[in-house]
ZAKENU-258830 format. One record per residue: residue in one letter; residue number from 0; x, y, z of N, C-alpha, C in turn; chain. Coordinates in Angstrom, 3 decimals. Each point is the difference from the previous one (the first is absolute). Layout:
<rs>
R   rest    nr        n.u        n.v        n.w       ca.u       ca.v       ca.w        c.u        c.v        c.w   kette
R      a   NUM          X          Y          Z          X          Y          Z          X          Y          Z       A
...
</rs>
This chain:
<rs>
R   rest    nr        n.u        n.v        n.w       ca.u       ca.v       ca.w        c.u        c.v        c.w   kette
R      m     0     -8.478     23.075      1.847      0.708     -1.272      0.249     -0.630     -0.718      1.181       A
R      s     1     -0.551     -1.180     -0.241     -0.604     -0.773      1.075      1.061     -0.669      0.856       A
R      a     2     -0.281     -0.116      1.292      0.921     -0.716      0.896     -0.753     -1.160      0.641       A
R      t     3     -0.808     -0.683     -0.812     -0.861     -1.069      0.521      0.778     -1.076      0.730       A
R      a     4      1.079     -0.470     -0.604      0.782     -1.062      0.629      0.586      0.463      1.322       A
R      l     5      0.465      1.255      0.025      0.588      0.530      1.228     -1.049      0.116      1.094       A
R      v     6     -1.178      0.453     -0.362     -1.082      0.111      0.981     -0.378     -1.375      0.542       A
R      r     7     -0.059     -1.008     -0.889     -0.337     -1.354      0.429      1.039     -0.518      0.994       A
R      m     8      1.283      0.267     -0.302      1.056     -0.429      0.900     -0.123      0.704      1.346       A
R      k     9     -0.319      1.297     -0.046     -0.157      0.758      1.241     -1.059     -0.613      0.882       A
R      r    10     -1.127     -0.361     -0.596     -1.087     -0.581      0.789      0.406     -1.348      0.575       A
R      t    11      0.772     -0.775     -0.781      0.476     -1.292      0.493      0.931      0.179      1.187       A
R      v    12      0.926      0.944     -0.112      0.946      0.250      1.093     -0.731      0.460      1.250       A
R      l    13     -0.909      0.955     -0.151     -0.689      0.536      1.172     -0.867     -1.057      0.665       A
R      a    14     -0.621     -0.878     -0.804     -0.787     -1.083      0.583      0.898     -0.962      0.759       A
R      s    15      1.180     -0.241     -0.542      0.932     -0.922      0.649      0.552      0.579      1.290       A
R      l    16      0.066      1.326      0.089      0.536      0.615      1.212     -0.838     -0.345      1.218       A
R      c    17     -1.297     -0.151     -0.172     -0.842     -0.370      1.130      0.405     -1.357      0.536       A
R      t    18      0.254     -0.943     -0.929      0.450     -1.321      0.425      1.379      0.074      0.610       A
R      a    19      0.892      0.760     -0.636      1.373      0.083      0.487      0.068      0.605      1.390       A
R      t    20     -0.863      0.967      0.293      0.043      0.653      1.296     -0.852     -0.729      1.026       A
R      a    21     -0.434     -1.221     -0.335     -0.744     -0.800      0.972      0.839     -0.318      1.232       A
R      l    22      1.296      0.231     -0.102      0.855     -0.169      1.165     -0.529      0.796      1.181       A
R      s    23     -0.653      1.126     -0.282     -0.444      0.835      1.100     -1.380      0.589     -0.226       A
R      l    24     -0.715     -0.483     -0.991     -1.289      0.578     -0.342     -1.101     -1.041      0.169       A
R      t    25     -0.766      0.094      1.078     -1.000     -1.018      0.284     -1.104     -0.023     -1.044       A
R      a    26     -0.205      1.089     -0.713     -1.047      0.025     -1.013      0.305     -0.949     -1.155       A
R      c    27      1.263     -0.326     -0.211      0.381     -0.887     -1.091     -0.016     -1.463      0.413       A
R      g    28     -0.142     -0.298      1.265      0.033     -1.378      0.444      0.162     -0.088      1.498       A
R      p    29      0.001     -1.202      0.554      0.012     -0.193      1.443      1.384      0.019      0.624       A
R      l    30      1.028      0.396     -0.765      1.355     -0.091      0.530      0.178      0.778      1.292       A
R      g    31     -0.589      1.158      0.084      0.208      0.831      1.175     -0.791     -0.447      1.204       A
R      a    32     -0.757     -1.067     -0.116     -0.886     -0.390      1.085      0.567     -1.114      0.868       A
R      a    33      1.246     -0.383     -0.216      0.594     -1.069      0.796      0.227      0.461      1.424       A
R      a    34      0.256     -0.937      0.883      0.176      0.335      1.408      1.172      0.928      0.189       A
R      a    35     -0.193      1.045      0.801      1.045      0.973      0.269      1.189     -0.692      0.639       A
R      g    36      1.191      0.468     -0.412      1.205     -0.567      0.591      0.628     -1.060     -0.866       A
R      t    37     -0.726     -0.571     -0.976      0.576     -0.999     -0.879      1.142      0.622     -0.777       A
R      g    38      1.078     -0.694     -0.141      1.129      0.524     -0.744      1.056      0.600      0.885       A
R      a    39     -0.247      0.138      1.299      1.000      0.549      0.884      1.144     -0.984      0.148       A
R      s    40      1.218      0.514      0.084      1.132     -0.885      0.153      1.139      0.746      0.665       A
R      a    41      0.823     -0.742      0.744      1.179      0.581      0.619      1.179     -0.345     -0.884       A
R      d    42      0.816      0.992     -0.358      1.148     -0.259     -0.841      1.041      1.072      0.238       A
R      s    43      1.109     -0.112     -0.710      1.073      0.971      0.149      0.224      0.783     -1.288       A
R      g    44     -0.922     -0.159     -0.958      0.114      0.691     -1.271     -0.564      1.409      0.069       A
R      p    45     -0.242      0.631     -1.172     -0.590      1.339     -0.029     -1.345      0.039      0.724       A
R      y    46     -0.238      1.058      0.729     -1.250      0.173      0.744     -0.266     -1.189      0.919       A
R      a    47      1.047     -0.450      0.674     -0.122     -1.178      0.869     -1.015      0.204      1.103       A
R      e    48     -0.185      1.252      0.409     -0.917      0.276      1.107     -1.456      0.057     -0.439       A
R      l    49     -0.249     -0.084     -1.329     -1.356      0.109     -0.523     -0.451     -1.322     -0.615       A
R      s    50     -1.292     -0.261      0.069     -0.564     -1.167     -0.676     -0.144      0.305     -1.490       A
R      g    51     -0.298     -1.022     -0.803     -0.217      0.205     -1.421     -1.088      1.025     -0.284       A
R      p    52     -1.188     -0.132      0.632     -1.051      0.991     -0.232      0.415      1.404      0.401       A
R      e    53      0.737      0.134      1.091      0.429      1.328      0.445      0.944      0.637     -1.017       A
R      v    54      0.881     -0.798     -0.577      0.917      0.528     -1.015     -0.783      0.458     -1.227       A
R      l    55     -0.927     -0.842     -0.476     -0.758      0.339     -1.192     -0.865      1.241      0.229       A
R      n    56     -0.651      0.080      1.136     -0.848      1.151      0.289      0.819      1.288      0.064       A
R      k    57      1.182     -0.086      0.567      0.888      1.162      0.056      0.412      0.425     -1.401       A
R      a    58      0.332     -0.996     -0.835      0.412      0.285     -1.369     -1.136      0.627     -0.811       A
R      v    59     -1.212     -0.493      0.189     -1.155      0.553     -0.700     -0.182      1.479      0.345       A
R      k    60      0.106      0.334      1.273     -0.209      1.381      0.447      1.014      0.957     -0.612       A
R      v    61      1.283     -0.370      0.037      1.014      0.932     -0.501     -0.045      0.088     -1.523       A
R      t    62     -0.347     -1.103     -0.678     -0.078      0.027     -1.457     -1.164      0.863     -0.469       A
R      k    63     -1.138     -0.103      0.676     -1.157      0.810     -0.368      0.231      1.482      0.252       A
R      a    64      0.962      0.324      0.879      0.289      1.392      0.308      0.921      0.642     -1.035       A
R      a    65      0.537     -0.789     -0.935      0.908      0.535     -1.012     -0.730      0.981     -0.912       A
R      t    66      0.665      1.070     -0.384     -0.590      0.988     -0.908      0.238     -0.359     -1.461       A
R      s    67      0.930     -0.931     -0.250      0.256     -0.454     -1.361      0.782     -1.303      0.078       A
R      l    68     -0.001     -0.736     -1.095      0.790     -1.234     -0.085      0.066     -0.449     -1.448       A
R      r    69      0.906     -0.942     -0.248      0.082     -0.639     -1.316     -0.565     -1.400      0.128       A
R      l    70     -0.925     -0.319     -0.880     -0.701     -1.276      0.030      0.380     -0.850     -1.202       A
R      g    71      0.290     -1.266      0.246      0.218     -0.945     -1.077     -0.999     -1.140      0.127       A
R      v    72     -0.695     -0.325     -1.082     -0.981     -1.085      0.012      0.321     -0.970     -1.130       A
R      t    73      0.106     -1.270      0.322      0.131     -1.053     -0.998     -1.067     -1.030      0.282       A
R      m    74     -0.826     -0.297     -0.986     -1.079     -0.946      0.246     -0.329     -0.787     -1.259       A
R      t    75     -0.636     -1.134      0.232     -0.464     -0.845     -1.088     -1.516      0.116     -0.074       A
R      t    76     -0.516      0.389     -1.165     -1.435      0.150     -0.177     -0.477     -0.941     -1.100       A
R      a    77     -1.314     -0.047     -0.192     -0.568     -0.838     -1.053      0.475      0.456     -1.378       A
R      d    78      0.405      1.289     -0.104      0.475      0.544     -1.272      1.510     -0.080     -0.141       A
R      g    79      0.685     -0.615      0.989      1.447     -0.119     -0.072      0.684      0.801      1.090       A
R      p    80      1.329      0.014      0.016      0.743      0.714      1.040     -0.116      1.510     -0.152       A
R      v    81      0.005      0.684      1.141     -0.108      1.455      0.035      1.023      0.536      0.989       A
R      q    82      0.618      1.129     -0.340      0.918      0.658      0.908     -0.311      1.484      0.044       A
R      a    83      0.142      0.591      1.183     -0.182      1.441      0.157      1.082      0.528      0.923       A
R      h    84      0.571      1.130     -0.358      1.018      0.657      0.817     -0.362      1.478      0.050       A
R      l    85     -0.444      0.457      1.158     -0.516      1.360      0.125      0.484      0.678      1.275       A
R      a    86      0.383      1.264     -0.129      0.245      0.847      1.168     -1.277      0.786      0.235       A
R      v    87     -0.533     -0.050      1.218     -1.320      0.564      0.301      0.085      0.815      1.279       A
R      d    88     -0.761      1.110      0.072     -0.036      0.763      1.244     -1.426      0.293      0.434       A
R      t    89     -0.140      0.554      1.182     -1.331      0.244      0.568     -0.737      1.135     -0.694       A
R      k    90      0.691      0.791     -0.829     -0.658      1.059     -0.757     -0.666     -0.550     -1.258       A
R      g    91      0.306     -1.253     -0.332     -0.574     -0.600     -1.201      0.910      0.078     -1.201       A
R      d    92      1.190      0.582      0.163      0.956      0.032     -1.099      0.679     -1.359     -0.120       A
R      c    93      0.383     -0.387     -1.205      0.693     -1.274     -0.168      0.752     -0.029     -1.320       A
R      a    94      0.919     -0.937     -0.098      0.760     -0.190     -1.226      0.513     -1.424     -0.023       A
R      g    95     -0.065     -0.638     -1.178      0.498     -1.366     -0.078     -0.456     -0.701     -1.256       A
R      t    96      0.068     -1.332      0.024     -0.343     -0.807     -1.167     -0.881     -1.177      0.395       A
R      i    97     -0.794     -0.452     -0.957     -0.836     -1.183      0.168      0.179     -0.844     -1.255       A
R      s    98      0.329     -1.297      0.183      0.318     -0.863     -1.139     -0.849     -1.259      0.004       A
R      f    99     -0.266     -0.494     -1.209     -0.723     -1.244     -0.195      0.939     -0.997     -0.660       A
R      g   100      0.230     -1.152      0.632      0.897     -0.985     -0.568      1.415      0.542     -0.095       A
R      t   101      0.694     -0.341     -1.091      1.369      0.455     -0.180      0.068      1.303     -0.777       A
R      a   102     -1.156      0.470     -0.482     -0.041      1.245     -0.765     -1.251      0.770      0.419       A
R      a   103     -0.542      0.812     -0.914     -1.222      0.759      0.253      0.096      0.802      1.288       A
R      t   104      0.791      1.066     -0.038      0.228      0.831      1.177     -0.599      1.388     -0.170       A
R      t   105     -0.600      0.508      1.064     -0.532      1.351      0.038      0.714      0.781      1.088       A
R      e   106      0.493      1.182     -0.348      0.566      0.908      0.992     -1.108      0.946      0.458       A
R      l   107      0.012      0.303      1.283     -1.080      0.795      0.595      0.595      1.106      0.865       A
R      i   108     -0.475      1.223     -0.209      0.359      1.124      0.862     -1.293      0.724      0.369       A
R      k   109     -0.196      0.244      1.271     -1.114      0.842      0.423      0.564      1.108      0.872       A
R      t   110     -0.276      1.209     -0.392      0.394      1.156      0.791     -1.183      0.944      0.089       A
R      g   111     -0.449      0.259      1.223     -1.196      0.816      0.170     -1.216     -0.690     -0.579       A
R      d   112     -0.736      0.708     -0.861     -1.215     -0.553     -0.598      0.220     -0.514     -1.419       A
R      t   113      1.257     -0.198     -0.361      0.309     -0.407     -1.367      0.759     -1.317     -0.022       A
R      v   114     -0.341     -0.840     -0.986      0.658     -1.294     -0.170      0.673     -0.030     -1.364       A
R      y   115      1.207     -0.557     -0.038      0.724     -0.187     -1.246      0.289     -1.488     -0.161       A
R      l   116     -0.289     -0.539     -1.185      0.228     -1.419     -0.285      0.878     -0.125     -1.238       A
R      r   117      0.949     -0.931      0.057      0.820     -0.282     -1.177      0.052     -1.511     -0.198       A
R      f   118     -0.387     -0.434     -1.205     -0.135     -1.422     -0.306      1.144     -0.463     -0.893       A
R      d   119      0.580     -1.162      0.310      1.016     -0.537     -0.901     -0.693     -0.641     -1.207       A
R      e   120      0.785     -0.444     -0.971     -0.582     -0.529     -1.240     -0.876     -1.220      0.259       A
R      a   121      0.464     -0.885      0.904     -0.772     -1.213      0.286     -1.362      0.360      0.593       A
R      m   122     -0.038      1.027      0.846     -1.264      0.403      0.603     -0.920      0.632     -1.043       A
R      l   123      0.571      0.836     -0.872     -0.813      0.623     -1.041     -0.581     -1.048     -0.948       A
R      r   124      0.791     -1.009     -0.335     -0.501     -1.062     -0.879     -1.045     -0.847      0.721       A
R      k   125      0.193     -0.192      1.299     -0.989     -0.759      0.780     -1.336      0.731      0.001       A
R      e   126      0.065      1.320      0.168     -1.224      0.794     -0.016     -0.638      0.031     -1.384       A
R      g   127      0.834     -0.200     -1.035     -0.515      0.081     -1.369     -0.463     -1.321     -0.571       A
R      e   128      0.005     -1.062      0.822     -0.423     -1.314     -0.488     -1.433      0.059     -0.542       A
R      g   129     -0.200     -0.527     -1.196     -1.326     -0.011     -0.605     -0.296      1.220     -0.845       A
R      r   130      0.900      0.987      0.005     -0.206      1.199     -0.799      0.747     -0.129     -1.330       A
R      p   131     -0.402      0.787     -1.008      0.715     -0.034     -1.291      1.470      0.369      0.202       A
R      k   132      0.870     -0.603     -0.833      1.436      0.249      0.115      0.311      1.485     -0.183       A
R      e   133     -0.698      0.660     -0.913      0.258      1.413     -0.253     -0.256      0.835      1.247       A
R      e   134     -1.048     -0.356      0.732     -0.316      0.750      1.220      1.071     -0.220      1.059       A
R      t   135      0.440     -1.251      0.162      1.050     -0.299      0.969      1.288      0.717     -0.371       A
R      d   136      0.346      0.008     -1.278      1.213      0.678     -0.453     -0.071      1.498      0.285       A
R      a   137     -1.185      0.583     -0.166     -0.173      1.435      0.264      0.162      0.297      1.489       A
R      v   138     -0.530     -0.894      0.817      0.135      0.177      1.448      1.462     -0.089      0.404       A
R      l   139      0.713     -0.981     -0.529      1.417     -0.160      0.309      0.785      1.247     -0.412       A
R      k   140     -0.299      0.537     -1.177      0.705      1.182     -0.497     -0.229      1.198      0.910       A
R      t   141     -1.217      0.108      0.539     -0.349      1.153      0.827      0.456     -0.140      1.445       A
R      l   142     -0.106     -1.211      0.557      0.170     -0.157      1.442      1.298     -0.659      0.450       A
R      l   143      0.658     -0.761     -0.870      1.191     -0.709      0.443      1.080      0.993      0.455       A
R      g   144      0.431     -0.163      1.235      1.013      0.882      0.568     -0.556      1.293      0.566       A
R      k   145     -1.306      0.194     -0.082     -0.631      1.229      0.467     -0.898     -0.264      1.210       A
R      w   146     -0.202      1.048      0.776     -0.925     -0.062      1.126     -1.383      0.456     -0.438       A
R      v   147     -1.041     -0.620      0.562     -1.380      0.426     -0.228     -0.493      0.683      1.271       A
R      k   148     -0.480      1.214     -0.125     -0.465      0.787      1.145     -1.499     -0.152      0.176       A
R      d   149     -0.449     -0.122      1.246     -1.436     -0.119      0.266     -0.290      0.565      1.389       A
R      d   150     -1.256      0.383      0.213     -0.421      0.431      1.333     -0.154     -1.224      0.886       A
R      a   151      0.395      0.133      1.259     -0.015     -1.144      0.909     -1.404     -0.528      0.256       A
R      d   152     -1.020      0.821     -0.202     -1.363     -0.439      0.300     -0.810     -0.303     -1.251       A
R      s   153      0.669     -0.244     -1.126     -0.745     -0.242     -1.236      0.265     -1.395     -0.547       A
R      g   154     -1.028     -0.620     -0.538      0.117     -1.256     -0.728      0.832     -1.062      0.682       A
R      d   155      0.846     -0.662     -0.811      0.854     -1.054      0.519      0.968      0.516      1.048       A
R      a   156      0.414      1.257     -0.127      0.961      0.561      0.949     -0.544     -0.029      1.417       A
R      k   157     -1.295      0.180      0.153     -0.601     -0.008      1.329      0.226     -1.336      0.681       A
R      d   158     -0.096     -1.092     -0.758      0.261     -1.322      0.560      1.478     -0.176      0.327       A
R      l   159      0.847      0.489     -0.878      1.439     -0.176      0.199      0.515      0.766      1.202       A
R      v   160     -0.668      1.097      0.355      0.439      0.822      1.119      0.014     -0.796      1.304       A
R      e   161     -0.809     -1.064      0.079      0.004     -0.808      1.215      1.365     -0.603      0.269       A
R      f   162      0.805     -0.194     -1.037      1.360     -0.495      0.191      0.835      1.012      0.775       A
R      c   163     -0.418      1.265     -0.022      0.780      1.067      0.622     -0.513      0.370      1.383       A
R      d   164     -0.885     -0.782      0.543     -0.558      0.261      1.324      0.688     -0.900      1.011       A
R      l   165      0.829      0.578      0.850      0.743     -0.797      0.972     -0.934     -0.781      0.915       A
R      d   166     -1.149      0.581      0.312     -0.960     -0.691      0.865     -0.532     -1.271     -0.651       A
R      t   167      0.018     -0.050     -1.342     -0.436     -1.199     -0.703      0.823     -1.204      0.430       A
R      y   168      1.295      0.225      0.186      0.902     -1.098      0.331      0.110     -0.255      1.496       A
R      l   169     -0.144      1.048      0.808      0.206     -0.158      1.437     -1.293      0.039      0.810       A
R      g   170     -1.094      0.453     -0.621     -1.241      0.160      0.738     -0.550     -1.293      0.572       A
R      g   171      0.279     -1.132     -0.671     -0.529     -1.270      0.478      0.721     -0.558      1.200       A
R      f   172      1.221      0.458      0.238      0.756     -0.503      1.140     -0.532      0.601      1.297       A
R      e   173     -0.270     -0.842      0.970     -0.414      0.460      1.318      0.871     -0.676      1.047       A
R      a   174      0.335      0.744      1.032      0.881     -0.537      1.045     -0.809     -0.801      1.018       A
R      n   175     -0.588     -1.127     -0.459     -0.768     -0.843      0.918      0.321     -1.482     -0.200       A
R      d   176      1.160     -0.279     -0.575      0.385     -1.392     -0.215      0.325     -0.671      1.329       A
R      n   177     -0.347     -1.276      0.109      0.348     -0.716      1.234      0.427     -1.445     -0.247       A
R      i   178      0.395     -0.327     -1.248      0.452     -1.373     -0.239      1.307     -0.087     -0.787       A
R      a   179      0.634      1.132     -0.296      1.251     -0.044     -0.750      1.068     -0.764      0.783       A
R      r   180      0.753     -0.820     -0.711      1.057     -0.781      0.638      1.368      0.422     -0.542       A
R      k   181      0.960      0.075      0.886      1.350      0.324     -0.416      0.583     -1.169     -0.795       A
R      g   182      0.673      0.352     -1.118      0.526     -1.050     -0.874      1.471      0.157     -0.310       A
R      g   183      0.739      0.630      0.894      1.429      0.139     -0.210      0.373      1.338     -0.602       A
R      e   184      1.262      0.097     -0.428      0.525      1.245     -0.535      0.319     -0.144     -1.488       A
R      s   185     -0.053      1.134     -0.710      0.315      0.018     -1.419      0.463      1.406     -0.362       A
R      a   186     -0.163      0.382     -1.253      0.369      1.339     -0.446     -0.797      0.342     -1.246       A
R      v   187     -0.290      1.288     -0.180     -0.673      0.503     -1.192      0.854      1.139     -0.544       A
R      n   188      0.533     -0.191     -1.185      0.864      1.010     -0.621      1.110      0.463      0.935       A
R      g   189      0.582     -0.951      0.721      1.127      0.296      0.866     -0.355      0.429      1.403       A
R      t   190     -1.293      0.233      0.281     -0.425      0.399      1.341     -0.395     -1.231      0.801       A
R      p   191      0.603     -0.226      1.172     -0.365     -1.148      0.830     -1.470      0.056      0.382       A
R      t   192     -0.658     -1.155      0.016     -1.418     -0.036      0.337     -0.318     -1.147      0.952       A
R      l   193     -1.094      0.168      0.718     -0.617     -1.088      0.745     -1.150     -0.511     -0.841       A
R      v   194     -0.077     -1.306     -0.171     -1.048     -0.611     -0.830     -1.160     -0.428      0.890       A
R      l   195     -1.212      0.353     -0.418     -1.221     -0.409      0.687     -0.862     -0.780     -0.984       A
R      t   196     -0.679     -1.038      0.469     -0.810     -0.824     -0.892     -1.399     -0.238      0.562       A
R      e   197     -0.931     -0.219     -0.909     -1.361     -0.431      0.330     -0.504     -0.851     -1.159       A
R      s   198     -1.010     -0.810      0.260     -0.615     -0.817     -1.042     -1.512      0.124      0.082       A
R      y   199     -0.628     -0.062     -1.166     -1.461      0.049     -0.066     -0.441     -0.829     -1.192       A
R      r   200     -0.760     -1.065      0.280     -0.419     -0.933     -1.050      1.218     -0.485     -0.766       A
R      d   201      0.061      0.216     -1.329      1.138     -0.513     -0.761      1.034      1.091     -0.270       A
R      e   202     -0.082      1.105      0.729      0.932      1.093     -0.216      0.921      0.185      1.206       A
R      k   203      1.244      0.339     -0.278      0.966      0.290      1.042      0.468      1.442     -0.155       A
R      y   204     -0.015      0.737      1.091      0.397      1.395      0.004      1.336      0.140      0.712       A
R      t   205      0.933      0.714     -0.622      1.307      0.241      0.593      0.268      1.502     -0.013       A
R      v   206      0.338      0.536      1.161      0.271      1.430      0.128      1.425      0.194      0.494       A
R      h   207      0.704      0.958     -0.602      1.335      0.371      0.453     -0.087      1.374      0.655       A
R      v   208      0.440      0.097      1.257      0.009      1.261      0.733      1.457      0.418      0.200       A
R      a   209      0.308      1.258     -0.277      1.368      0.485      0.159      0.481     -0.263      1.422       A
R      a   210      1.160     -0.638      0.128      0.536     -0.366      1.311      0.924      1.070      0.562       A
R      k   211      0.327      1.005     -0.809      0.829      1.109      0.460     -0.676      1.307     -0.360       A
R      g   212      0.143      1.000      0.857     -0.639      1.279     -0.253     -1.500     -0.090      0.210       A
R      t   213     -0.757      0.780     -0.738     -1.460     -0.010      0.105     -0.543     -1.335     -0.496       A
R      p   214     -0.884     -0.639      0.766     -0.498     -1.340     -0.374     -1.073      0.037     -1.090       A
R      y   215      0.372      0.488     -1.178     -0.940      0.046     -1.111     -0.281     -1.402     -0.538       A
R      l   216     -1.175     -0.153     -0.608     -0.283     -1.172     -0.821      0.826      0.150     -1.277       A
R      l   217      0.825     -0.975     -0.323      0.830      0.085     -1.198     -0.449     -0.935     -1.111       A
R      k   218     -0.678     -1.085      0.371     -0.423     -0.946     -1.029     -1.170     -0.828      0.486       A
R      l   219     -0.946     -0.241     -0.884     -1.148     -0.858      0.266     -0.133     -0.981     -1.148       A
R      q   220     -0.041     -1.288      0.308     -0.143     -1.033     -1.014     -1.243     -0.837      0.284       A
R      v   221     -0.727     -0.322     -1.062     -1.146     -0.900      0.089      0.290     -1.174     -0.922       A
R      a   222      0.206     -1.172      0.574      0.299     -1.201     -0.780     -1.222     -0.912     -0.004       A
R      g   223     -0.211     -0.711     -1.103     -1.176     -0.844     -0.119     -1.194      0.819     -0.436       A
R      g   224     -1.149     -0.622     -0.073     -1.199      0.711     -0.425     -0.007      0.257     -1.501       A
R      a   225     -0.998      0.724     -0.461     -0.174      0.216     -1.435      0.955      1.043     -0.561       A
R      e   226      0.425      0.969      0.822      0.825      1.095     -0.501      1.153      0.284      0.959       A
R      p   227      1.084     -0.784     -0.066      1.172      0.261      0.839      0.490      1.429     -0.217       A
R      m   228      0.560      0.588      1.058      0.302      1.416     -0.071      1.155      0.351      0.919       A
R      s   229      0.796      0.975     -0.390      1.077      0.507      0.842     -0.028      1.520     -0.061       A
R      m   230      0.087      0.653      1.153      0.034      1.457      0.067      1.207      0.424      0.817       A
R      t   231      0.725      1.004     -0.469      1.105      0.559      0.762     -0.264      1.474      0.265       A
R      f   232      0.489      0.477      1.137     -0.142      1.398      0.388      1.386      0.551      0.330       A
R      s   233      0.320      1.189     -0.513      1.310      0.595      0.246     -0.085      1.516     -0.154       A
R      e   234      1.131      0.671      0.211      0.123      1.453     -0.181     -1.093      0.765      0.737       A
R      f   235     -0.183     -0.341      1.264     -1.019      0.646      0.820      0.315      1.484      0.223       A
R      d   236     -1.029      0.827     -0.125      0.078      1.443      0.270      0.958      0.745     -0.919       A
R      k   237      0.342     -0.586     -1.145      0.843      0.693     -0.962     -0.875      0.683     -1.049       A
R      p   238      0.395      1.183     -0.472     -0.805      0.719     -0.999     -0.243     -0.850     -1.245       A
R      v   239     -1.193      0.096     -0.537     -0.350     -0.720     -1.223      0.336      0.884     -1.203       A
R      a   240      0.793     -0.537     -0.909      0.437      0.773     -1.172     -1.074     -0.031     -1.072       A
R      a   241     -1.120      0.655      0.274     -1.099      0.069     -0.966     -0.006      1.396     -0.611       A
R      k   242      0.637      0.122     -1.161      0.121      1.294     -0.655     -0.624     -0.042     -1.388       A
R      k   243     -0.600      1.104     -0.388     -0.600      0.113     -1.323      1.053     -0.204     -1.071       A
R      p   244     -0.265     -0.860     -0.994      0.959     -0.189     -1.101      0.178      1.298     -0.792       A
R      a   245      1.112      0.081     -0.695      0.240      1.163     -0.864     -1.077      0.066     -1.080       A
R      a   246     -0.369      1.215     -0.395     -1.065      0.190     -0.989      0.273     -0.761     -1.291       A
R      k   247      1.264     -0.052     -0.420      0.345     -0.688     -1.256     -0.221     -1.513      0.076       A
R      d   248     -0.119     -0.529      1.241     -0.187     -1.438      0.174     -1.459     -0.398      0.219       A
R      i   249     -0.906      0.972     -0.083     -1.420     -0.268      0.187     -0.685     -0.044     -1.369       A
R      a   250     -0.717     -1.092     -0.256     -0.634     -0.186     -1.314     -1.161      0.952     -0.199       A
R      d   251     -0.172      0.466     -1.220     -1.148      0.798     -0.385     -1.044     -0.961     -0.553       A
R      v   252     -0.957     -0.368      0.860     -1.012     -0.980     -0.416     -1.328      0.665     -0.347       A
R      g   253      0.014      1.303     -0.123     -1.193      0.693     -0.444     -1.059      0.066      1.058       A
</rs>
């Protein structure tokens, strides 16, 4: 079973992450090169004693120190809207779903050196485009509702494993921002946040930092540009429920 569309989406997301993390990554653009101290402000809100850059840098450090988290990605690509919801840890284990448009969803589990994929009907038909109807029907009969097992370092699975690498999502963040500006207070899934903003060319970056408890990064939005994107982070340091499916639920694909 080919996962060409999924691999293409993965590459699009990972390429976009470089742009999205330009908030603190000088390699992606000149944002980090502004004069030090820009964005500082006196206020009575969350982290009143810290400037915008100081808050963001603190949030980057504690978020990168997490051993696991749940990631949500919503983005617009040339191929249409894409969503991903994955729990990922530093061991490389992960579990979640990746969807194209309103349908075409793939479930993904990686535990140890093994990957399990389960495709919904829309995804199986998408993969079968251009093939004889009989072949598509045979694939649906064999794989619908079943998991496909593969080695993490083989074929398409090797590309998909990058979705399960926590460093893929957090590695680009560096605590060297010096232009973030405070933009008021908000909330993400009920957690109070301090909003930080930056702009670069035709793109606007908005970051939500938890205003209570550990100052984790909770949300990153990229508005404007060719591929608008939103990422959420939650469930820090919680075990990832990546378990091998029952044998009866794994397809025999020969």
